[in-house]
C-alpha positions as CSV (number, residue, x, y, z in Angstrom):
1,M,103.3,-80.5,-58.2
2,S,104.6,-79.5,-61.7
3,K,104.5,-75.9,-63.0
4,G,101.8,-76.9,-65.4
5,V,101.4,-77.2,-69.1
6,L,99.7,-74.4,-71.0
7,V,96.6,-75.9,-72.6
8,D,94.4,-72.8,-73.4
9,T,94.1,-69.0,-73.3
10,W,90.9,-67.3,-72.5
11,Y,90.0,-63.6,-73.1
12,Y,87.8,-61.5,-71.0
13,A,86.5,-58.4,-72.8
14,H,85.7,-55.1,-71.1
15,K,85.3,-51.4,-72.0
16,A,88.0,-48.9,-71.2
17,V,89.0,-45.4,-72.2
18,D,91.7,-45.4,-74.8
19,G,93.8,-42.2,-74.5
20,D,94.0,-39.4,-72.0
21,Q,90.8,-37.8,-70.9
22,G,90.7,-34.0,-71.5
23,E,89.8,-31.5,-68.9
24,G,87.0,-29.9,-70.9
25,M,84.8,-30.5,-73.9
26,D,86.6,-28.2,-76.2
27,D,90.2,-28.7,-75.1
28,E,90.9,-31.9,-77.0
29,A,93.2,-31.6,-80.0
30,P,92.0,-33.1,-83.3
31,G,93.1,-36.7,-83.6
32,Q,93.8,-37.0,-79.9
33,A,90.3,-37.3,-78.5
34,P,89.9,-40.2,-76.1
35,K,87.5,-42.9,-77.1
36,V,86.1,-46.0,-75.5
37,A,87.5,-49.2,-76.8
38,E,87.1,-52.9,-76.1
39,R,90.1,-54.3,-74.3
40,K,90.8,-58.0,-73.6
41,V,92.3,-59.4,-70.5
42,E,94.4,-62.6,-71.0
43,I,93.8,-65.6,-68.8
44,K,96.2,-68.5,-69.0
45,V,94.9,-72.1,-68.4
46,R,97.4,-74.8,-67.4
47,L,97.2,-78.5,-66.7
48,L,98.7,-79.4,-63.3
49,K,99.8,-82.9,-62.4
50,E,100.6,-84.2,-58.9
51,T,103.0,-87.1,-58.7
52,R,104.1,-89.5,-56.0
53,E,107.7,-89.8,-54.9
54,A,109.5,-92.8,-56.5
55,D,113.0,-94.0,-56.5
56,A,113.1,-94.0,-60.3
57,A,111.2,-92.6,-63.3
58,P,108.5,-92.7,-64.4
59,H,106.8,-91.0,-61.4
60,I,103.3,-92.1,-60.6
61,T,100.5,-89.5,-61.3
62,S,98.4,-89.1,-58.2
63,G,96.1,-86.2,-59.4
64,V,95.3,-83.9,-62.3
65,S,93.8,-80.4,-62.1
66,F,93.5,-77.1,-64.0
67,E,94.8,-73.7,-63.0
68,A,93.5,-70.4,-64.5
69,T,95.5,-67.3,-63.8
70,C,95.1,-63.6,-64.8
71,R,98.3,-61.8,-63.8
72,E,97.0,-58.3,-64.6
73,F,94.4,-58.5,-61.9
74,D,96.0,-61.1,-59.6
75,V,93.3,-63.8,-60.1
76,R,94.1,-67.5,-59.7
77,V,91.6,-70.4,-59.5
78,V,92.5,-74.1,-59.3
79,G,90.1,-77.1,-59.7
80,T,89.2,-80.1,-61.7
81,D,86.0,-78.8,-63.4
82,I,87.1,-76.5,-66.2
83,E,83.7,-74.9,-66.7
84,A,83.4,-74.1,-63.0
85,I,86.9,-72.6,-63.1
86,R,85.9,-70.4,-66.1
87,K,82.8,-69.1,-64.3
88,A,84.7,-68.4,-61.1
89,V,87.4,-66.4,-63.0
90,F,84.9,-64.4,-65.1
91,S,82.8,-63.7,-62.0
92,R,85.9,-62.3,-60.2
93,L,86.7,-60.1,-63.2
94,D,83.0,-59.0,-63.5
95,E,83.3,-57.8,-59.9
96,T,86.7,-56.2,-60.3
97,L,86.0,-54.5,-63.7
98,A,82.4,-53.5,-63.0
99,I,81.5,-49.9,-63.9
100,R,79.6,-48.0,-61.2
101,W,77.0,-45.9,-62.9
102,D,75.3,-42.8,-61.4
103,E,72.2,-41.2,-63.1
104,H,72.5,-37.6,-64.3
105,F,70.6,-35.0,-66.3
106,L,72.4,-33.6,-69.3
107,V,70.9,-30.1,-69.9
108,H,71.1,-28.4,-73.3
109,V,70.4,-24.8,-74.1
110,E,70.7,-23.9,-77.8
111,R,69.2,-22.2,-80.7
112,P,66.4,-24.1,-82.4
113,H,66.8,-25.1,-86.0
114,I,64.8,-22.7,-88.2
115,W,64.3,-24.4,-91.6
116,E,62.3,-21.6,-93.2
117,G,62.4,-17.8,-92.7
118,T,64.4,-15.8,-90.2
119,G,64.1,-15.8,-86.4
120,S,65.6,-16.8,-83.1
121,G,64.7,-18.5,-79.9
122,A,66.0,-20.9,-77.3
123,L,65.6,-24.6,-77.0
124,V,66.0,-26.0,-73.5
125,R,66.0,-29.8,-73.2
126,W,67.5,-32.4,-71.0
127,T,68.2,-36.1,-71.3
128,T,69.1,-38.8,-68.9
129,V,72.7,-40.0,-69.0
130,W,74.8,-42.1,-66.6
131,K,78.3,-41.2,-65.3
132,G,80.5,-44.3,-64.7
133,E,83.8,-44.8,-63.1
134,A,85.9,-47.7,-64.4
135,W,88.3,-49.8,-62.4
136,D,91.3,-47.6,-63.4
137,G,89.5,-44.4,-62.4
138,S,88.6,-43.3,-65.9
139,L,85.2,-41.7,-66.3
140,L,82.6,-42.8,-68.9
141,M,79.2,-41.6,-70.1
142,R,76.4,-44.0,-71.0
143,E,73.3,-42.8,-72.9
144,F,70.6,-44.2,-75.0
145,D,71.4,-44.5,-78.7
146,F,68.2,-43.2,-80.2
147,H,69.5,-43.6,-83.7
148,R,69.3,-47.3,-83.5
149,S,66.1,-49.3,-83.8
150,S,66.4,-51.0,-80.4
151,S,65.7,-48.7,-77.4
152,S,67.9,-50.9,-75.3
153,T,71.1,-50.0,-77.2
154,W,73.6,-48.0,-75.2
155,R,76.2,-45.6,-76.5
156,I,79.3,-45.3,-74.2
157,S,81.9,-42.6,-74.6
158,P,84.5,-40.9,-72.4
159,W,83.1,-38.4,-69.9
160,P,83.3,-35.0,-71.6
161,G,85.0,-33.4,-68.6
162,A,84.2,-29.8,-67.6
163,F,80.9,-28.8,-69.2
164,S,80.9,-25.3,-70.5
165,Q,79.2,-22.7,-72.7
166,K,80.4,-22.0,-76.2
167,N,78.9,-19.8,-78.9
168,G,75.6,-19.5,-77.1
169,R,75.3,-23.2,-76.6
170,V,75.3,-24.5,-73.1
171,M,75.7,-28.0,-71.8
172,A,75.4,-28.7,-68.1
173,C,75.3,-31.9,-66.2
174,I,73.7,-32.4,-62.8
175,P,72.9,-35.4,-60.6
176,C,69.5,-37.0,-61.1
177,T,67.7,-36.1,-57.9
178,E,64.0,-35.4,-57.3
179,K,64.9,-31.8,-56.4
180,N,66.7,-31.3,-59.7
181,R,64.0,-33.0,-61.7
182,A,61.3,-30.8,-60.1
183,G,63.5,-27.7,-60.7
184,L,63.9,-28.5,-64.4
185,E,60.2,-29.1,-64.8
186,E,59.4,-25.8,-63.1
187,F,61.9,-24.0,-65.3
188,A,60.2,-25.5,-68.4
189,A,56.8,-24.5,-67.1
190,K,58.0,-20.9,-66.7
191,L,59.4,-20.9,-70.2
192,D,56.0,-22.0,-71.4
193,Q,54.5,-18.9,-69.7
194,L,57.2,-16.7,-71.2
195,R,56.4,-18.0,-74.6
196,K,52.7,-17.2,-74.1
197,L,53.7,-13.7,-73.0
198,L,55.9,-13.1,-76.0
199,A,53.0,-14.3,-78.2
200,G,50.9,-11.6,-76.7
201,F,53.4,-8.9,-77.5
202,L,53.6,-10.1,-81.1
203,S,49.8,-10.6,-81.5
204,P,48.2,-8.8,-84.5
205,E,46.8,-6.2,-82.2
206,H,50.1,-5.3,-80.5
207,I,53.0,-6.3,-82.8
208,Q,53.5,-2.8,-84.4
209,A,53.4,-1.1,-81.0
210,T,55.8,-3.6,-79.5
211,L,58.4,-3.3,-82.4
212,A,58.2,0.5,-82.1
213,N,58.9,0.5,-78.4
214,L,61.1,-2.5,-77.7
215,A,62.7,-0.5,-74.8
216,G,59.4,-0.7,-73.1
217,V,59.5,-4.5,-73.0
218,A,61.5,-4.6,-69.8
219,F,62.2,-8.3,-69.7
220,L,64.0,-8.3,-73.0
221,P,67.7,-7.4,-72.5
222,A,69.5,-5.2,-75.0
223,P,71.9,-7.1,-77.4
224,D,75.4,-7.3,-75.9
225,G,77.2,-7.4,-79.3
226,E,78.2,-11.0,-78.8
227,G,74.9,-12.6,-79.9
228,E,74.4,-15.1,-82.6
229,G,72.9,-12.8,-85.1
230,Q,69.3,-12.2,-86.2
231,G,69.1,-14.7,-89.0
232,N,69.3,-18.4,-88.9
233,E,72.9,-18.4,-90.1
234,E,72.6,-22.0,-91.2
235,N,71.5,-22.8,-87.7
236,E,75.0,-23.1,-86.3
237,P,75.0,-24.4,-82.7
């Protein structure tokens, strides 16, 4: 059998993290943040010929086949049906490069945007995201892209690393379990009750007495000097 003649080159596209992943959300230097890029795997397609032994040239061709090889992932498929070979190679790469996704809750605690007047408060919300591990061990985040018209559009980015608190804004990520879901829903329900209680303290009948005796409102802690200010301050996060 001959070494084969190169007749075509296929490319298999997959997503991968381009650049080093940082240890935390705020540790990445400008211009060096990792990003998800589309990478292409090269597949060489060669024509193979089998010949019979003969005393003199030309040798008789006894069979013809195709060989598709991807050296990067040690894939080699040989056959006579070129389309069947393509499907076999791509299926092998689908399996090898598949990203395993686990569902998580991404929890945000931040100041609400106050467009008019002055005030403060806390916005607690959570969204569903998926944490994925690629073939090379890099971690990805998949989430719905609500800015696009199609609800089935995904946005994929590098996993942020260690979630942390910064300037009063908190982001935490926890596994999507029924226990965690119930806990978040209960926390939200308790916030609803707290909001009703605050509304009572600031009702027309009680607002002046409340403001004159804030120390008497036991569940309101004293400012620690590291707060975000009393105004909206352009609603900085």
